[in-house]
C-alpha positions in Angstrom: 0.0 0.0 0.0 1.2 3.5 -0.8 2.2 5.9 2.0 3.9 9.2 2.5 7.2 7.7 1.2 5.7 7.0 -2.2 3.0 9.7 -2.7 5.2 12.7 -2.3 7.8 13.4 -5.0 11.3 14.4 -4.3 12.8 14.2 -0.8 10.0 15.0 1.6 10.4 15.8 5.2 9.2 12.7 7.1 7.8 12.7 10.6 9.9 10.6 13.0 7.2 8.0 13.6 7.1 7.2 9.9 10.8 6.6 9.8 10.7 3.7 12.3 12.0 0.6 10.6 13.2 2.5 7.6 16.7 1.8 6.1 19.4 3.8 7.8 22.3 3.0 5.5 22.3 6.6 4.2 23.0 7.9 7.7 26.4 8.2 9.3 26.9 7.0 12.9 26.0 10.3 14.4 22.8 10.5 12.3 21.8 7.0 13.4 22.5 7.8 17.1 20.6 11.0 16.8 17.6 9.4 15.2 17.6 6.5 17.7 17.9 8.6 20.9 15.4 11.1 19.6 13.0 8.3 19.0 13.4 7.0 22.5 12.5 10.5 23.8 9.5 10.9 21.5 8.0 7.5 22.2 8.6 8.0 26.0 11.1 5.1 26.3 13.2 7.9 27.9 10.4 9.6 29.8 10.3 13.3 30.6 12.5 14.2 33.5 14.5 10.9 33.3 18.2 11.1 33.6 20.9 9.2 31.7 24.6 9.4 30.9 26.6 9.5 27.7 28.2 6.2 28.8 24.9 4.4 29.3 23.7 5.4 25.8 27.1 4.4 24.3 26.8 1.0 25.9 23.2 0.6 25.0 23.8 1.4 21.3 27.1 -0.5 21.2 28.9 2.3 19.5 31.7 4.7 20.2 31.4 7.9 22.3 31.7 10.4 19.5 28.5 9.7 17.6 26.5 9.7 20.9 28.2 12.9 22.1 27.4 14.7 18.8 23.8 13.4 18.8 23.3 14.7 22.3 24.6 18.1 21.3 21.9 18.2 18.5 19.3 17.1 20.9 20.3 19.9 23.3 19.8 22.3 20.4 16.4 20.8 19.8 15.5 21.4 23.4 14.8 17.7 24.1 17.5 17.2 26.6 19.4 19.3 29.2 23.0 18.7 30.2 23.7 18.5 34.0 27.1 19.5 35.3 29.1 16.3 35.9 25.8 14.4 36.2 24.8 13.4 32.7 21.6 14.5 31.0 17.9 14.8 31.7 15.0 14.6 29.3 13.2 17.9 29.0 9.8 17.9 30.9 6.4 18.4 29.3 4.7 21.4 30.7 1.3 23.0 30.0 2.9 26.3 28.9 5.3 24.7 26.5 2.5 22.4 25.2 0.3 25.4 24.6 3.0 27.2 22.8 3.8 24.1 20.7 0.1 23.6 19.7 -0.3 27.3 18.9 2.7 27.1 16.5 1.3 23.9 15.0 -2.0 25.7 14.4 -0.3 28.5 12.5 1.9 26.3 10.4 -0.4 23.5 9.5 -3.3 25.8 8.7 -1.0 27.7 6.3 0.2 24.4 4.8 -3.4 23.3 4.1 -4.1 26.6 2.4 -1.0 26.3 0.2 -1.7 22.6 -0.7 -5.3 23.5 -1.7 -4.1 26.5 -3.7 -1.3 24.6 -5.6 -3.2 21.3 -5.9 -2.4 17.9 -4.6 -1.6 14.9 -6.8 -4.0 12.0 -7.2 -1.9 9.5 -5.3 -1.5 11.8 -2.3 -5.3 12.6 -2.3 -6.0 8.9 -2.4 -3.8 8.3 0.6 -5.3 11.2 2.5 -8.7 9.7 1.8 -7.6 6.4 3.3 -6.1 8.0 6.4 -9.3 10.0 6.9 -11.1 6.7 7.3 -9.0 5.7 10.4 -11.0 7.8 12.9 -14.2 6.1 11.7 -12.4 2.7 12.3 -11.3 3.8 15.7 -14.8 4.8 16.7 -16.0 1.4 15.6 -13.3 -0.4 17.6 -11.6 -1.6 14.4 -8.4 0.5 14.9 -6.3 1.2 18.0 -4.5 4.1 19.5 -1.3 3.6 17.6 -3.2 3.3 14.3 -5.0 6.6 15.0 -1.8 8.4 16.0 0.1 7.2 13.0 -2.7 8.1 10.6 -3.0 11.7 12.0 0.7 12.3 11.8 1.0 10.9 8.3 -2.0 12.9 7.2 -0.4 16.1 8.4 3.0 15.2 7.0 1.6 14.7 3.5 -0.2 18.0 3.5 2.9 19.7 4.9 5.0 18.4 1.9 2.4 18.8 -0.7 2.5 22.5 -1.1 6.2 22.5 -2.3 7.4 24.9 0.4 10.5 23.1 1.8 11.0 25.3 4.8 7.4 25.2 5.8 7.3 21.4 5.5 10.5 21.1 7.6 9.1 23.4 10.3 5.8 21.4 10.5 7.5 18.1 10.7 9.7 19.3 13.6 6.6 20.5 15.4 4.8 17.2 14.7 7.7 15.2 16.2 7.6 17.2 19.4 3.8 17.0 19.5 4.0 13.2 19.2 5.7 13.0 22.6 2.9 15.1 24.1 0.2 13.1 22.4 1.6 9.9 23.7 1.7 11.3 27.2 -2.0 12.4 26.8 -3.1 9.0 25.7 -1.5 7.4 28.7 -3.6 9.7 30.9 -6.8 9.4 28.8 -6.6 6.3 26.5 -10.0 7.1 25.0 -8.9 10.4 23.5 -9.6 10.4 19.7 -10.2 12.5 16.7 -13.9 12.9 15.8 -14.8 10.9 12.7 -15.2 13.2 9.7 -12.7 15.8 10.8 -9.9 14.7 8.5 -12.4 13.9 5.7 -13.6 17.5 5.7 -10.0 18.8 5.3 -9.4 16.4 2.3 -12.6 17.6 0.7 -11.6 21.2 0.9 -8.2 20.4 -0.6 -9.6 18.4 -3.4 -12.0 21.2 -4.2 -9.0 23.7 -4.3 -10.8 25.7 -1.6 -7.8 27.4 0.0 -9.8 29.3 2.6 -11.9 26.3 3.5 -8.8 24.1 3.9 -7.3 26.7 6.2 -10.4 27.0 8.3 -11.0 23.3 8.7 -7.4 22.6 9.6 -7.3 25.5 12.0 -10.5 24.2 13.8 -8.9 20.7 14.0 -5.6 22.0 15.4 -7.4 24.2 18.0 -9.6 21.3 19.0 -6.5 19.1 19.6 -4.9 21.9 21.6 -7.8 22.3 23.9 -8.2 18.5 24.3 -4.5 18.0 25.1 -4.4 20.8 27.7 -7.5 19.5 29.4 -6.1 16.0 29.6 -2.6 17.1 30.8 -4.2 19.3 33.5 -5.7 16.1 35.0 -2.2 14.7 35.6 -1.5 14.1 39.3 1.8 16.0 38.8 -0.2 19.1 37.9 -3.0 18.7 40.3 -0.6 18.2 43.3 1.8 21.0 42.3 1.8 23.9 44.9 0.0 27.0 43.8 2.2 30.1 44.2 1.2 33.7 44.7 1.2 35.7 41.5 3.9 38.3 41.2 2.7 41.6 42.6 2.6 44.6 40.2 
């Protein structure tokens, strides 16, 4: 079956989830270490707030120190890990403020990408794949698809649209946001496993893109992104780590 790897021409920017299991022969050792450690952070194998050392990752990956050290430097620039003086590294926490900022950025970028894709037109193969992905929420509601299927479909759907407009920088920015958002979504589904996209939401976006309705594509995507933002914030606010946090006095003017 076709997927994002085959329906988008050229060298598209691919969300991290869709690279799992893909051939890594084109990557050097640093690239492989970066992709592998980043994946562990995104899929919560390395949970937010957890600590680790360069040596432990080197042993785990059975590689030399240099690729791991260089990969960790890139992950620090990504904001996914923080170095602790003489104590290794810690995975960056997930906070309500950062999540809100991330979702707001996603709304801006993905809405713009949908408008561009509708305006420039999307190829038949990509539209067919978007149609197939838009059916997954219906399957999820019917109990025929699981959480992982739903998460993967939503990410691939957004990744295809991000690349379809032909704006390389926009696609790159969106995929970076999607990867960070995946980590948050996985945390949210651990707290509320029943969270899901309403059936018909993705289908409405595809229809607007197919009709070359740029404003309609923008509006439907914007509504979806904002719905997801509110859902995620509501779920994360139910976390015991949030509800048990001490409430401080606001700063006085």
